[in-house]
N, C-alpha and C positions, 0 to 999 in steps of 0.2 A: 862941493867934488862938481859940480856938474858944468859950474861958472867957472872951476880952476879947468878942466877940459877943455872946453871953448877959448880960456884965453891963450893954453899952449900949444890948441893948431893953429891960432892967429898968431901968435908969435912965429913958425915955419911957414907962414904966407899961405897955408891952407885955405880952402873953402869951410868953412863949416857951417851948422845951423843947432838948431837947437834938438833936433831929431838926434844927429849925430851926435852929436854931446849924450844925449840920453841912453841912445842904441851904445856909445862905448862906455858908458857905467854901469848899464845894463848886465854887458858882456863880462865886465870885472865881477860885479855880482856873481855871473852867474859861473864864470872861471872860480871863482876864491869858494864860494858851495861844492864844486866837482872837488877841487881839492881838498878842502876838510874833509868830504864826503871819505874821499879816497883815504882819507890818512884815518880817519879814524875805524870804517870797516874794516879795510886789510890789515890796517899796521894794528890798532888797537885790542881793536876786538880781536883780530887775528891772534895774538900775543897773551890775550887774557882768555881765548878760548884752551890754549893748550895747557897752562896757566890751571885752569879749571878741571880740565881732561885726566892731567895729572896727578890733581889732591885727591888725598883720602878723603876730605872732607864733604859728604855729602852735599851738605849747604850748598856749599859753592858750585857744584855741577847742577844743583835746582835751580841756584837763581840766572844758570846761563842758560840753562834747556828753557826756561821761561819765556826767553829771550828780553829777557829786562833789558839788561847791556845795551843790547839794539836799538831799543826803542828808544833806550835814554839819549843816546846818539843822536835819533830823529829830529828828541824835541831839543837839543843844542844844537842841530844845524837849523833848526825855524827861531831859537835866540839872536845864534849869528844873522840868517837872511836879515831878522828884523831889524838887529845895532846896524849891519851894513846900509840899511836903504834910508834909517836915520841919518846915516854920518855923511851917505854921498849922496843923496837925493838931496833937491834944497827944498822942494815942498812937492804941491800939485796934487795930481787925479792918479799920475801914474804913484807914489811915496803910500798916496793912503790905500792903492790897490795893493799893492806888496803887503805892507805892513798889516791890514787885514788881512790875505791868504796866509803869512807868516801865525798871526794871532792865532788864527782857527787851526796852523798848522799845530803851531808850541799845544792848547788846549788840546789836543786829539791825542798825538802821543804822548800827552802828559796824561792823561786821561789811560791809554792802553797800559801804559807803565804802568802807574797803579792797578790793571790786571793783573799785569806779569808779576808783581808783585805779589800783590793777592795770591797766586796759582804758588809760586813761589816758597811760600809760608802754608800753604796746602799740604803740598807736599813733601816737606820740610818735618811738617806735624803726624805727619804718617810714621815717623822714626821714634816720634816721642810714647811711651805707652798714658802717659796722661793726657798729652794732646789729642789722643783719637778718642777719648772717651766724649771730647764735645763735639758739639756739631755746627765744627768750624765753617764747612762746607756752606751749611745756609746761613749762617751771620755775613760769608765774602760775600756770597750772592748778591746779600742785602745792599751789604756795602756799594757795591760792583752799581745795584741799581739805584740809590741813591747815589752816588757821583756821574755817573751815566744823566740822572735827572737835571743836576747842579750844572755839568758840564754845557749838557745842550740849551738850556736856558743862557748862559754864557753867551753862548756862539748866536743864538738868537738875536739878543741883544748888543750882539756884534754886529750885525747882517743888519738889522735895521738901525743902528745908531743910537737907541733909548738906555738908558740908565737901566741893569736887572733889577735894581730894587722896585720898580715898575710892573718890572712880571711877575718876580716875587709877589708883591702886593694883590697882582690879580692871580694869587692861586690861592688865595682866601675864599673869593667866589666858587673856586673850584673843587672846594675842597668833598664835596659831595659825590662830584664825579670822579673825582681820582679816588676817593675810599673804593666807588663802586669797579672802575678798572682796575685795581690794585690790592685787592680785595685779599687773592689767596695769597699772592708775595706777603701782604702784609701781616695776616694771621698768620702763615707759616715764619716768619722771624718772631714774632711774639711766642710762639710753639715752640720753635728751638731753643730760646731763651730759658724756657719753662724747663723745657727736657732739660737740657745742661745742667740747669738751677736745681735743679729738682737731684738730678742723676737716675733720669728715667729711662733714658734707649741712648745708649750710644752703638757703634759701629762694632758687629760683631757681637755683638748681642743674639740669644735667641729668643724671637717674637714667635706669641701665636694669635693672632687676631682673627677668628672663625669671619666674622661680618665681611673681611674684605677678602677671606680664602688666604691668609696669608700665617704660615707656618714655616719659618726656616730661619736663616741668620739673615741681620740688616748689612746691607752690602756699602750705604748710601743715607745721608742724611741731607739732603737737599733746602731749598728753602720754599718751596711750595710740596715736595714728594719725597720720600722715603722709600726706599729700596731693599724688597725684600725678596732674598733666594732663598725659594721652598726646596723640599727635602727632592723634589723629585726634578730642581734642576729648571724650574718655570722663576720668573721673576714676575713680582707683584707688587704693585705700586700704589701705595698707599697715602693721602692727602696728609700733611703734615700734621694739619691740624685738628684732623682727625683724633689721635692718639691723644690729645687735649681732649677733648668731649669726649672720646667716647672710652672703654673698659682695653684692656689688652692684658696678656699674660708674658711676663718677660721669665725666661729661667735662668738670668744671671745669677740671682741666688744660689741656684739647684749645682752652676758650675763653678761658683768660689764657694763654696759649702764642702767638695770635696766629696758628696754623696749622692746617691740617685736612688730614688724610693722605687724599692716594687711593693708593689700593692697586688697580686690576684687571688681567686679563690680558688676552690678547688671543690666539688659540690660532690658530697658523699650520700650513696644509696641508704636509707636513715633503715631498712632492714637488714642491714649489716654488722648494725653497733650493737653490742653486748657486751656483760661480763666478762672478766677474763676468766678462765679456767687454771686449775695449778699445772696440766701443759705446757701452757700457753706461757704462764709465769715464767716457766722453767726454760722454755726458747727464747723465750724475751730478753730473759735477762744475761743470754751469753752478749748479746750488745754494749758494746764499751759506751756508749755513749747513755743508754739507758739505765744499767748495772747501778751508777749510785741513785737515781731518780726511786726504783723498782723497790730498795734495798729501804730506802729513807718511806717510802711513802706504804711499803707493808708493813713496818714495824708502829706507822701512826696509824692505820686500819686497825690492826692487831690491839694497841691498845686501846682506842674508843672502842672497838664491840666490846672486848675485856670488862670492860666499865660500865657497857649498858648490858650487860649479858643480853648479848642478841644472840639469838638460838637463829643460824647462820643456815639452817635448814631449807629456812624458804630464803629464794631473792630478793622477798622486799623486805626483810629486816638485816638491819647493819649498815655499812659500808663496804664498799668493791669497788675493784680496778675495772676498770673500764678499757676496752682496745679501743674507741675515740679519743678520751682523756689521756692514756699514754702514747697514744701516737700524736698529741698534740706534743704532750711533752717533750717526745723524741725529737718530734721535729724544729721545738726550741735548743733544744743541746747542738742537733744539726746547724742551725745557723749560728748557734754562739762559735760553736769550732769551725766554720767556715771561714777560711781564707781572703776572701774576697767583700765579705760583709763586713762593713763599719759597725766596730762594738761599740761605739762615741756615740751612736745613734738610734733613735728608737727603733727597739726588737721584738720583735709578738708574733706569736700564732692564737688568733682569738675564732672562735666559733660564733657568725651571725645568724638571724635566723634562719628557721628552717620555714621550707615553702615547696611546691608542688618541685621544685627541682633536688629536692632533695636538703641533704643538711651542707651549709657553706660552711669552707675553713678558708681562714685568709690570714696569707704570710703578707706579713707587714713589717718591713726590712727594707733596708740601705745599704745600696752597694759602694764599694771604696773607691771608687772608680765614677766619671761623669760620662768616662766616651761611650759613645752611643751602641757600636757593634760591641768592644767587650761588654757594658750593659748586658746588652740580648744576651750575648753569650752567657752571661752567670746565671740570667732567669730561665734560661731555657735547660744549664746542668741543673739547675737545684730543681725545678720541678719535672726531667728525664728520673731523677732520682726518688722524687715524692711517689710517682706514680707505678713506681720499678717495685718501692719495698710496700705499698700499702696493703699486698697479699698477705704479710707476712701478721699483719692485723686484724688479719681476716675481716679486713673492709674492701668495699668498692666503690666505685665512681659513679655518679648516676651517669646514666644515657640513654637520651627518649631512643625507645626502638625504633630500630630503620629498616627498609623495604626488605634487608634479607634477615633479620628476625622474623618480621610477618611472615616470611617466606618458609623459614626452616620450621616456624610455628603451625604452618598450613602441611607440610609436610611431616612433621612428628603427628599429628591429630590425622593426617589421613593415612599412617602408619600403622597407629592405633584402630582406628577404624577396619582396617584391613584386617588382621590380627582377630578381633572379633567375630569379622563374619567368616573366617576359618576357624575358630574354634566353633 
């Protein structure tokens, strides 16, 4: 092309030189590039943007929002400049410089196009329930890192005029340094694959890891870090590989089961435990939840005592109902009739080993919801009822004496002393 321009100038009897011909060719390449740029970015991409904005499909908007088409257009412009330089320039330093710059341009925007494609796929995966369980962000970040290294090596080889095979072979001697520099990304990539393959963790899970102060919802699984939004709205960052090397608690099983456990004890005053007398039995038989239990239990104990010919004039003989055992049976019946308790999961009321804090009576059951707010409300309502109904069974909650109790005791003793002195 440069020679044809010189012949054209000579035919019109114009003064020419190699420099003028070169400038004309470069100007032609520049004008062509500008025209192609305007066509691609103003017309083609403008039409694509309108179609993407109007489309009901999320993936089309995601592809455009990630600037994928914009970067692909720049890549195509680099290819066109590279081909034009080879077509219109006859050779020499100018051709080598332009093609080298165009080559670097193609590699750079090709890499950026890959990044945009991965970002778009990540945005699209948010709409898929299955894809959300995979650590795609960490995997894509690993792909970006590898792609950047490869493109970087190709660019360096292009600038120094050496084969990239030489640089790749030189990486063997730098393996130890590479492993040291990229230790965290490599460990994070491996950990992300293990977490995904074993279904150990996914975005949205409730993670509890006391060592790192994490107790909340997983909001991001990256190449090197996992972000957890704690329940106080603070963000805890955990190294991804720490989830493989250390233990953590994932509450996903609880969420998927549909039930959340209630495991709480109330401590009863041991001195309030006693056998039920006739008056207490008659009163408690009026409780609808207790009536079937008491009727059956009274008949069972009556038959046993009759067979054993037990002398019931002494409390140590025979079998009798206690207020604690009756209260335990009442709680079990109350939980079985409760509309917010999961009846297909473990449900029991058990007595634990007594100690200095009294007799522990533990409620072990599951709510039929996993919502935290609803769960706390259900648990609170149950124990409100438990504390309120205790006096009906003649039981008292064990409570360590407070300063108020000590003052009341002192005032009582003072009054007794005053009465004696007055007498």
